[in-house]
VEXNU-760356 format. One record per atom (N, C-alpha, C, O, CB): x, y, z. Coordinates in nm, 4 decimals, m for minus. Glycine has a CB too. Example, Ala and Ser with C-alpha at 12.3 -4.5 7.8 and 13.67 -1.06 7.14 Angstrom:
2
east=1.3190; north=m0.5690; up=0.7800
east=1.2300; north=m0.4500; up=0.7800
east=1.3200; north=m0.3300; up=0.7800
east=1.4236; north=m0.3319; up=0.8465
east=1.1308; north=m0.4473; up=0.9046
east=1.2850; north=m0.2250; up=0.7080
east=1.3670; north=m0.1060; up=0.7140
east=1.2900; north=0.0030; up=0.7870
east=1.3409; north=0.1138; up=0.8039
east=1.4084; north=m0.0598; up=0.5725
//
This chain:
81
east=m9.2484; north=4.8506; up=0.1411
east=m9.0989; north=4.8085; up=0.1264
east=m9.0373; north=4.8529; up=0.2629
east=m8.9765; north=4.7719; up=0.3328
east=m9.0175; north=4.8846; up=m0.0094
east=m9.0539; north=4.9801; up=0.2984
east=m9.0087; north=5.0235; up=0.4448
east=m9.0475; north=4.9424; up=0.5473
east=m8.9639; north=4.9200; up=0.6348
east=m9.0571; north=5.1520; up=0.4841
east=m9.1761; north=4.8842; up=0.5574
east=m9.2195; north=4.8034; up=0.6710
east=m9.1345; north=4.6694; up=0.6658
east=m9.0977; north=4.6125; up=0.7685
east=m9.3812; north=4.7751; up=0.6645
east=m9.1079; north=4.6260; up=0.5447
east=m9.0483; north=4.4906; up=0.5320
east=m8.9060; north=4.5067; up=0.5741
east=m8.8513; north=4.4180; up=0.6396
east=m9.0594; north=4.4302; up=0.3842
east=m8.8393; north=4.6231; up=0.5371
east=m8.7055; north=4.6207; up=0.5757
east=m8.7041; north=4.6341; up=0.7313
east=m8.6287; north=4.5615; up=0.7961
east=m8.6250; north=4.7330; up=0.5030
east=m8.7856; north=4.7253; up=0.7934
east=m8.7967; north=4.7421; up=0.9177
east=m8.8087; north=4.5970; up=1.0046
east=m8.7458; north=4.5785; up=1.1088
east=m8.9101; north=4.8332; up=0.9307
east=m8.8951; north=4.5028; up=0.9475
east=m8.9076; north=4.3815; up=1.0205
east=m8.7742; north=4.2971; up=1.0021
east=m8.7324; north=4.2328; up=1.0984
east=m9.0357; north=4.3028; up=0.9716
east=m8.7158; north=4.2957; up=0.8981
east=m8.5938; north=4.2367; up=0.8603
east=m8.4832; north=4.2749; up=0.9724
east=m8.4124; north=4.1932; up=1.0314
east=m8.5543; north=4.2865; up=0.7130
east=m8.4825; north=4.4015; up=0.9882
east=m8.4065; north=4.4627; up=1.0939
east=m8.4153; north=4.4226; up=1.2477
east=m8.3220; north=4.3950; up=1.3231
east=m8.4381; north=4.5927; up=1.0854
east=m8.5640; north=4.4271; up=1.2768
east=m8.5981; north=4.3845; up=1.4189
east=m8.5616; north=4.2185; up=1.4328
east=m8.5029; north=4.1656; up=1.5272
east=m8.7712; north=4.4170; up=1.4499
east=m8.6069; north=4.1617; up=1.3271
east=m8.6132; north=4.0188; up=1.3468
east=m8.4645; north=3.9490; up=1.3247
east=m8.4378; north=3.8360; up=1.3655
east=m8.7235; north=3.9591; up=1.2435
east=m8.3735; north=4.0334; up=1.2548
east=m8.2384; north=3.9925; up=1.2124
east=m8.2393; north=3.8667; up=1.1337
east=m8.1674; north=3.7703; up=1.1597
east=m8.1489; north=3.9749; up=1.3302
east=m8.3343; north=3.8734; up=1.0248
east=m8.3349; north=3.7464; up=0.9279
east=m8.2442; north=3.7575; up=0.8155
east=m8.2255; north=3.6610; up=0.7413
east=m8.4737; north=3.7198; up=0.8666
east=m8.1870; north=3.8682; up=0.7981
east=m8.0708; north=3.8702; up=0.6986
east=m7.9411; north=3.8788; up=0.7597
east=m7.9271; north=3.9237; up=0.8735
east=m8.0807; north=3.9831; up=0.6048
east=m7.8445; north=3.8375; up=0.6885
east=m7.6958; north=3.8312; up=0.7519
east=m7.6438; north=3.9912; up=0.8033
east=m7.5831; north=4.0058; up=0.9094
east=m7.5784; north=3.7663; up=0.6196
east=m7.6700; north=4.0819; up=0.7313
east=m7.6222; north=4.2104; up=0.7639
east=m7.6896; north=4.2624; up=0.9082
east=m7.6351; north=4.3475; up=0.9785
east=m7.6568; north=4.3083; up=0.6395
east=m7.8027; north=4.2048; up=0.9376
east=m7.8738; north=4.2297; up=1.0751
east=m7.8432; north=4.1400; up=1.1808
east=m7.8993; north=4.1503; up=1.2899
east=m8.0179; north=4.2241; up=1.0633
east=m7.7537; north=4.0481; up=1.1553
east=m7.7342; north=3.9419; up=1.2610
east=m7.6415; north=3.9920; up=1.3568
east=m7.5249; north=3.9727; up=1.3222
east=m7.6832; north=3.8083; up=1.2062
east=m7.6550; north=4.0481; up=1.4622
east=m7.5397; north=4.0852; up=1.5580
east=m7.5471; north=3.9998; up=1.6794
east=m7.4518; north=4.0016; up=1.7572
east=m7.5440; north=4.2382; up=1.6024
east=m7.6501; north=3.9257; up=1.7034
east=m7.6570; north=3.8454; up=1.8266
east=m7.5732; north=3.7215; up=1.8357
east=m7.5559; north=3.6711; up=1.9467
east=m7.7910; north=3.8062; up=1.8475
east=m7.5171; north=3.6654; up=1.7236
east=m7.4519; north=3.5535; up=1.7289
east=m7.2968; north=3.5734; up=1.7519
east=m7.2198; north=3.4847; up=1.7150
east=m7.4830; north=3.4831; up=1.6109
east=m7.2513; north=3.6843; up=1.8100
east=m7.1297; north=3.7246; up=1.8273
east=m7.0972; north=3.6906; up=1.9866
east=m7.1729; north=3.7324; up=2.0743
east=m7.1190; north=3.8754; up=1.7827
east=m6.9908; north=3.6194; up=2.0149
east=m6.9726; north=3.6063; up=2.1562
east=m6.8968; north=3.7155; up=2.2292
east=m6.9127; north=3.7414; up=2.3485
east=m6.9077; north=3.4850; up=2.1797
east=m6.8100; north=3.7793; up=2.1444
east=m6.7430; north=3.8975; up=2.2011
east=m6.8103; north=4.0066; up=2.2092
east=m6.8655; north=4.0377; up=2.1037
east=m6.6381; north=3.9310; up=2.1400
east=m6.8307; north=4.0979; up=2.3235
east=m6.9108; north=4.2109; up=2.3393
east=m6.8696; north=4.3180; up=2.2339
east=m6.9538; north=4.3752; up=2.1648
east=m6.8995; north=4.2625; up=2.4824
east=m6.7346; north=4.3426; up=2.2249
east=m6.6947; north=4.4445; up=2.1449
east=m6.7228; north=4.4182; up=1.9883
east=m6.7632; north=4.5098; up=1.9166
east=m6.5515; north=4.4671; up=2.1736
east=m6.6999; north=4.2923; up=1.9404
east=m6.7389; north=4.2525; up=1.8072
east=m6.8841; north=4.2689; up=1.7934
east=m6.9299; north=4.3086; up=1.6862
east=m6.6986; north=4.1116; up=1.7764
east=m6.9676; north=4.2390; up=1.9027
east=m7.0942; north=4.2490; up=1.8974
east=m7.1578; north=4.3873; up=1.8815
east=m7.2557; north=4.4140; up=1.8118
east=m7.1351; north=4.1898; up=2.0014
east=m7.0866; north=4.4705; up=1.9572
east=m7.1220; north=4.6200; up=1.9472
east=m7.1073; north=4.6838; up=1.7972
east=m7.1876; north=4.7597; up=1.7427
east=m7.0229; north=4.7021; up=2.0485
east=m6.9673; north=4.6267; up=1.7371
east=m6.9291; north=4.6765; up=1.6058
east=m7.0432; north=4.6243; up=1.5049
east=m7.0882; north=4.6985; up=1.4177
east=m6.7764; north=4.6232; up=1.5643
east=m7.0845; north=4.4993; up=1.5215
east=m7.1782; north=4.4487; up=1.4451
east=m7.3094; north=4.5268; up=1.4495
east=m7.3662; north=4.5560; up=1.3443
east=m7.1940; north=4.3169; up=1.4805
east=m7.3572; north=4.5601; up=1.5648
east=m7.4860; north=4.6221; up=1.6017
east=m7.4585; north=4.7667; up=1.5366
east=m7.5632; north=4.8236; up=1.5054
east=m7.5193; north=4.6220; up=1.7762
east=m7.3608; north=4.8265; up=1.5139
east=m7.3314; north=4.9577; up=1.4584
east=m7.3460; north=4.9326; up=1.3021
east=m7.4182; north=5.0015; up=1.2300
east=m7.1792; north=5.0144; up=1.5046
east=m7.2732; north=4.8318; up=1.2608
east=m7.3061; north=4.7886; up=1.1086
east=m7.4233; north=4.7639; up=1.0680
east=m7.4567; north=4.7958; up=0.9539
east=m7.2496; north=4.6814; up=1.0689
east=m7.5029; north=4.7059; up=1.1483
east=m7.6508; north=4.6625; up=1.1276
east=m7.7230; north=4.7981; up=1.1115
east=m7.7830; north=4.8225; up=1.0069
east=m7.7162; north=4.5696; up=1.2596
east=m7.7185; north=4.8794; up=1.2049
east=m7.7789; north=5.0001; up=1.2157
east=m7.7427; north=5.1042; up=1.0872
east=m7.8235; north=5.1841; up=1.0399
east=m7.7358; north=5.0554; up=1.3535
east=m7.6047; north=5.0859; up=1.0415
east=m7.5770; north=5.1665; up=0.9383
east=m7.6403; north=5.1088; up=0.7987
east=m7.6775; north=5.1796; up=0.7051
east=m7.4268; north=5.1830; up=0.9347
east=m7.6445; north=4.9781; up=0.8032
east=m7.6950; north=4.9045; up=0.6669
east=m7.8502; north=4.9380; up=0.6565
east=m7.9057; north=4.9565; up=0.5481
east=m7.6710; north=4.7243; up=0.6716
east=m7.9154; north=4.9442; up=0.7801
east=m8.0655; north=4.9826; up=0.7792
east=m8.0801; north=5.1087; up=0.7291
east=m8.1600; north=5.1309; up=0.6381
east=m8.1324; north=4.9799; up=0.9127
east=m8.0022; north=5.2066; up=0.7851
east=m8.0203; north=5.3451; up=0.7408
east=m8.0006; north=5.3557; up=0.5833
east=m8.0791; north=5.4166; up=0.5106
east=m7.9169; north=5.4397; up=0.8179
east=m7.8980; north=5.2960; up=0.5434
east=m7.8611; north=5.3082; up=0.3869
east=m7.9848; north=5.2506; up=0.3154
east=m8.0386; north=5.3105; up=0.2223
east=m7.7156; north=5.2180; up=0.3402
east=m8.0300; north=5.1256; up=0.3650
east=m8.1541; north=5.0749; up=0.2841
east=m8.2647; north=5.1590; up=0.2913
east=m8.3301; north=5.1795; up=0.1890
east=m8.2023; north=4.9433; up=0.3276
east=m8.2947; north=5.2097; up=0.3951
east=m8.4008; north=5.2924; up=0.4084
east=m8.4013; north=5.4124; up=0.3141
east=m8.4969; north=5.4456; up=0.2442
east=m8.4060; north=5.3329; up=0.5409
east=m8.2780; north=5.4757; up=0.3209
east=m8.2465; north=5.5911; up=0.2324
east=m8.2655; north=5.5512; up=0.0729
east=m8.3151; north=5.6291; up=m0.0085
east=m8.0906; north=5.6391; up=0.2629
east=m8.2240; north=5.4339; up=0.0443
east=m8.2285; north=5.3822; up=m0.1040
east=m8.3852; north=5.3653; up=m0.1325
east=m8.4250; north=5.3851; up=m0.2473
east=m8.1403; north=5.2272; up=m0.1261
east=m8.4699; north=5.3316; up=m0.0379
east=m8.6060; north=5.3011; up=m0.0664
east=m8.6680; north=5.4287; up=m0.0847
east=m8.7524; north=5.4427; up=m0.1732
east=m8.6744; north=5.2189; up=0.0397
east=m8.6281; north=5.5419; up=0.0047
east=m8.6956; north=5.6802; up=m0.0258
east=m8.6527; north=5.7233; up=m0.1459
east=m8.7399; north=5.7635; up=m0.2230
east=m8.6680; north=5.7904; up=0.0734
east=m8.5228; north=5.7253; up=m0.1872
east=m8.4649; north=5.7801; up=m0.3061
east=m8.5469; north=5.7139; up=m0.4199
east=m8.6049; north=5.7902; up=m0.4972
east=m8.3055; north=5.7518; up=m0.3161
east=m8.5569; north=5.5915; up=m0.4369
east=m8.6491; north=5.5342; up=m0.5349
east=m8.7693; north=5.5727; up=m0.5564
east=m8.8183; north=5.5769; up=m0.6693
east=m8.6656; north=5.4236; up=m0.5182
east=m8.8407; north=5.6108; up=m0.4317
east=m8.9685; north=5.6551; up=m0.4318
east=m8.9785; north=5.8022; up=m0.4938
east=m9.0639; north=5.8385; up=m0.5747
east=m9.0197; north=5.6468; up=m0.2914
east=m8.8724; north=5.8824; up=m0.4392
east=m8.8618; north=6.0238; up=m0.4920
east=m8.8330; north=6.0289; up=m0.6331
east=m8.8858; north=6.1208; up=m0.6958
east=m8.7567; north=6.1014; up=m0.4222
east=m8.7605; north=5.9491; up=m0.6938
east=m8.7223; north=5.9486; up=m0.8280
east=m8.8361; north=5.9081; up=m0.9121
east=m8.8625; north=5.9700; up=m1.0152
east=m8.6077; north=5.8624; up=m0.8493
east=m8.9198; north=5.7841; up=m0.8634
east=m9.0346; north=5.7460; up=m0.9473
east=m9.1289; north=5.8765; up=m0.9237
east=m9.1833; north=5.9182; up=m1.0260
east=m9.1075; north=5.5919; up=m0.8994
east=m9.1510; north=5.9343; up=m0.8243
east=m9.2580; north=6.0477; up=m0.8186
east=m9.2003; north=6.1571; up=m0.9051
east=m9.2844; north=6.2267; up=m0.9619
east=m9.2892; north=6.1050; up=m0.6623
east=m9.0715; north=6.1863; up=m0.9264
east=m9.0206; north=6.2904; up=m1.0128
east=m9.0444; north=6.2498; up=m1.1565
east=m9.0623; north=6.3364; up=m1.2421
east=m8.8712; north=6.3168; up=m0.9866
east=m9.0452; north=6.1232; up=m1.1851
east=m9.0799; north=6.0877; up=m1.3320
east=m9.2158; north=6.0969; up=m1.3641
east=m9.2461; north=6.1288; up=m1.4791
east=m9.0407; north=5.9528; up=m1.3680
east=m9.3031; north=6.0738; up=m1.2802
east=m9.4463; north=6.0640; up=m1.2921
east=m9.4944; north=6.2215; up=m1.3069
east=m9.5825; north=6.2553; up=m1.3859
east=m9.5134; north=5.9822; up=m1.1567
east=m9.4300; north=6.3058; up=m1.2268
east=m9.5051; north=6.4440; up=m1.2225
east=m9.4878; north=6.5215; up=m1.3386
east=m9.5808; north=6.5931; up=m1.3757
east=m9.4616; north=6.5311; up=m1.1094
east=m9.3601; north=6.5166; up=m1.4145
east=m9.3571; north=6.5951; up=m1.5404
east=m9.4741; north=6.5569; up=m1.6291
east=m9.5469; north=6.6424; up=m1.6795
east=m9.2234; north=6.5730; up=m1.6168
east=m9.4905; north=6.4259; up=m1.6473
east=m9.6054; north=6.3771; up=m1.7375
east=m9.7368; north=6.4512; up=m1.6945
east=m9.8154; north=6.4925; up=m1.7798
east=m9.6264; north=6.2114; up=m1.7250
east=m9.7581; north=6.4666; up=m1.5637
east=m9.8877; north=6.5346; up=m1.5264
east=m9.8763; north=6.6822; up=m1.5710
east=m9.9758; north=6.7401; up=m1.6148
east=m9.9177; north=6.5247; up=m1.3650
east=m9.7578; north=6.7433; up=m1.5607
east=m9.7550; north=6.8875; up=m1.5845
east=m9.7709; north=6.8946; up=m1.7387
east=m9.8394; north=6.9822; up=m1.7914
east=m9.6162; north=6.9608; up=m1.5282
east=m9.7059; north=6.8004; up=m1.8080
east=m9.7220; north=6.8101; up=m1.9710
east=m9.8499; north=6.8024; up=m2.0058
east=m9.8940; north=6.8819; up=m2.0888
east=m9.6527; north=6.7014; up=m2.0527
east=m9.9392; north=6.6952; up=m1.9422
east=m10.0764; north=6.6778; up=m1.9772
east=m10.1779; north=6.7942; up=m1.9378
east=m10.2824; north=6.8214; up=m1.9968
east=m10.1192; north=6.5527; up=m1.9151
east=m10.1222; north=6.8602; up=m1.8199
east=m10.2079; north=6.9691; up=m1.7607
east=m10.1917; north=7.0875; up=m1.8703
east=m10.2860; north=7.1474; up=m1.9221
east=m10.1549; north=7.0160; up=m1.5985
east=m10.0570; north=7.1095; up=m1.8952
east=m10.0383; north=7.2256; up=m1.9914
east=m10.1024; north=7.2020; up=m2.1268
east=m10.1641; north=7.2944; up=m2.1799
east=m9.8883; north=7.2536; up=m2.0135
east=m10.0915; north=7.0846; up=m2.1852
east=m10.1533; north=7.0776; up=m2.3166
east=m10.3005; north=7.0655; up=m2.3134
east=m10.3625; north=7.0768; up=m2.4192
east=m10.0994; north=6.9663; up=m2.3914
east=m10.3696; north=7.0411; up=m2.1890
east=m10.5140; north=7.0506; up=m2.1670
east=m10.5486; north=7.1871; up=m2.1766
east=m10.6444; north=7.2203; up=m2.2463
east=m10.5594; north=6.9948; up=m2.0363
east=m10.4663; north=7.2885; up=m2.1007
east=m10.5094; north=7.4269; up=m2.1014
east=m10.4753; north=7.4894; up=m2.2271
east=m10.5401; north=7.5876; up=m2.2636
east=m10.4512; north=7.5035; up=m1.9907
east=m10.3869; north=7.4466; up=m2.2930
east=m10.3655; north=7.5139; up=m2.4374
east=m10.4787; north=7.4740; up=m2.5293
east=m10.5323; north=7.5525; up=m2.6075
east=m10.2225; north=7.4672; up=m2.5091
east=m10.5120; north=7.3450; up=m2.5145
east=m10.6394; north=7.3144; up=m2.6059
east=m10.7694; north=7.3751; up=m2.5435
east=m10.8620; north=7.3878; up=m2.6236
east=m10.6627; north=7.1486; up=m2.6234
east=m10.7906; north=7.4111; up=m2.4266
east=m10.8941; north=7.4917; up=m2.3836
east=m10.8949; north=7.6362; up=m2.4339
east=m10.9961; north=7.6918; up=m2.4765
east=m10.8927; north=7.4898; up=m2.2452
east=m10.7666; north=7.6958; up=m2.4250
east=m10.7590; north=7.8240; up=m2.4889
east=m10.7993; north=7.8278; up=m2.6388
east=m10.8647; north=7.9224; up=m2.6827
east=m10.6223; north=7.8731; up=m2.4744
east=m10.7673; north=7.7444; up=m2.7018
east=m10.7787; north=7.7551; up=m2.8550
east=m10.9522; north=7.7096; up=m2.8680
east=m11.0163; north=7.7600; up=m2.9602
east=m10.6501; north=7.6317; up=m2.9488
east=m11.0069; north=7.6337; up=m2.7918
east=m11.1458; north=7.6103; up=m2.8171
east=m11.2344; north=7.7358; up=m2.7433
east=m11.3493; north=7.7598; up=m2.7803
east=m11.1852; north=7.4563; up=m2.7577
east=m11.1828; north=7.7956; up=m2.6593
east=m11.2617; north=7.9083; up=m2.5924
east=m11.2478; north=8.0443; up=m2.6719
east=m11.3182; north=8.1407; up=m2.6418
east=m11.2088; north=7.9299; up=m2.4400
east=m11.1590; north=8.0490; up=m2.7702
east=m11.1399; north=8.1721; up=m2.8518
east=m11.2526; north=8.1804; up=m2.9537
east=m11.2720; north=8.0909; up=m3.0360
east=m10.9991; north=8.1725; up=m2.9249
east=m11.3219; north=8.2841; up=m2.9461
east=m11.4235; north=8.2980; up=m3.0427
east=m11.3595; north=8.3735; up=m3.1775
east=m11.2807; north=8.4666; up=m3.1610
east=m11.5474; north=8.3809; up=m2.9747
east=m11.3894; north=8.3380; up=m3.2849
east=m11.3303; north=8.4029; up=m3.4160
east=m11.3936; north=8.5321; up=m3.4358
east=m11.5150; north=8.5523; up=m3.4366
east=m11.3536; north=8.3147; up=m3.5483
east=m11.2989; north=8.6200; up=m3.4521
east=m11.3344; north=8.7724; up=m3.4693
east=m11.3596; north=8.7987; up=m3.6318
east=m11.2818; north=8.7530; up=m3.7155
east=m11.1993; north=8.8759; up=m3.4080
east=m11.4727; north=8.8748; up=m3.6659
east=m11.4888; north=8.8906; up=m3.8080
east=m11.4788; north=9.0370; up=m3.8362
east=m11.4893; north=9.0785; up=m3.9516
east=m11.6219; north=8.8315; up=m3.8588
//
């Protein structure tokens, strides 16, 4: 997703990234700044989604690891007589 967003930014294929169609230099500079800001926001959103997904899957791994350890402890205990 990051590579795709980078290509959109470089090629200017979406309207937020189109800054070259302005005739006024001041407006063009403003549009460049807006395009860069939009790109940074998009990249941050992509990273945030990745971190959130990793955070959701990690507790499951911790739970399964702790349940496996507790089952190992119960099976490794020898009964005392």
